[in-house]
C-alpha atoms as one frame of an Amber mdcrd trajectory, in Angstrom:
protein
  22.305 -28.568  -1.713  24.842 -26.286  -0.084  22.647 -23.186   0.197  19.915
 -24.708   2.413  22.448 -26.457   4.600  24.193 -23.117   5.116  20.920 -21.747
   6.470  21.287 -24.130   9.426  17.554 -24.777   9.388  16.840 -28.507   9.012
  13.163 -28.014   8.141  14.022 -25.526   5.402  16.747 -27.834   4.078  14.335
 -30.799   4.060  11.662 -28.866   2.160  14.115 -27.580  -0.432  15.618 -31.035
  -0.898  12.143 -32.516  -1.382  11.299 -29.898  -4.011  14.682 -30.333  -5.692
  14.357 -34.122  -5.814  10.847 -34.036  -7.301  10.654 -30.919  -9.463  11.558
 -32.766 -12.681   8.194 -34.579 -12.552   6.418 -31.241 -12.897   8.649 -29.799
 -15.607   7.404 -32.162 -18.301   3.790 -31.967 -17.243   3.371 -28.263 -16.594
   6.166 -26.137 -17.997   6.653 -25.063 -21.590   9.850 -26.697 -22.738  10.929
 -24.476 -25.594  14.410 -23.099 -25.897  13.218 -19.613 -24.891  11.831 -20.900
 -21.585  14.940 -22.958 -20.878  17.136 -19.932 -21.533  14.912 -17.728 -19.372
  15.116 -20.286 -16.559  18.908 -20.463 -16.873  19.266 -16.669 -16.843  17.001
 -16.373 -13.793  18.902 -19.002 -11.851  22.255 -17.516 -12.848  21.153 -14.098
 -11.560  19.993 -15.646  -8.285  23.266 -17.511  -7.785  25.283 -14.404  -8.657
  23.315 -12.316  -6.149  23.874 -14.907  -3.415  27.582 -15.163  -4.242  27.899
 -11.376  -4.025  26.089 -11.295  -0.678  23.008  -9.481  -2.009  20.493 -11.457
   0.014  17.498  -9.180  -0.570  18.168  -9.056  -4.306  18.482 -12.853  -4.467
  15.213 -13.189  -2.594  13.455 -10.743  -4.918  14.797 -12.553  -7.995  13.715
 -15.936  -6.645  10.193 -14.720  -5.883   9.877 -13.176  -9.338  11.095 -16.391
 -10.947   8.635 -18.551  -9.021   5.700 -16.246  -9.772   6.506 -16.061 -13.476
   7.049 -19.778 -13.936   3.931 -20.489 -11.895   1.998 -18.410 -14.452   3.574
 -20.498 -17.217   2.418 -23.665 -15.469  -1.136 -22.371 -15.040  -1.287 -21.261
 -18.678  -0.029 -24.623 -19.923  -2.658 -26.469 -17.890  -5.383 -24.181 -19.274
  -4.167 -24.786 -22.822  -4.483 -28.514 -22.189  -8.048 -27.960 -20.971  -7.194
 -28.749 -17.341  -8.133 -26.656 -14.350  -5.068 -24.910 -12.964  -5.534 -26.108
  -9.376
C-alpha cells in the first residue's frame, strides 16, 4: 500500500487499506468473473499505475474514476440479473 502512504494522509490510507483488504468479498458476489472482465480490470489498473509512475496525476485520477464507475455498473447489472435490488 505504498501509494496511500505516500499521500501522508492517515485517514485516506486507512480507508484505502480497508477497501483493499475486503474487496475480494465483493468480487465473487457482484462482479462478472469472465476472462474479458478480468482483462479489462488488469488493463485499467495497468493504465492507472503507468499514469501515476509517469507523474500524470490528473490522468490517473480520471482513469480511476472511470474504472470505478464502469465496474460499479457491472456490479449493479449482475445484482439485477440475479433478481436482487442494486442497493
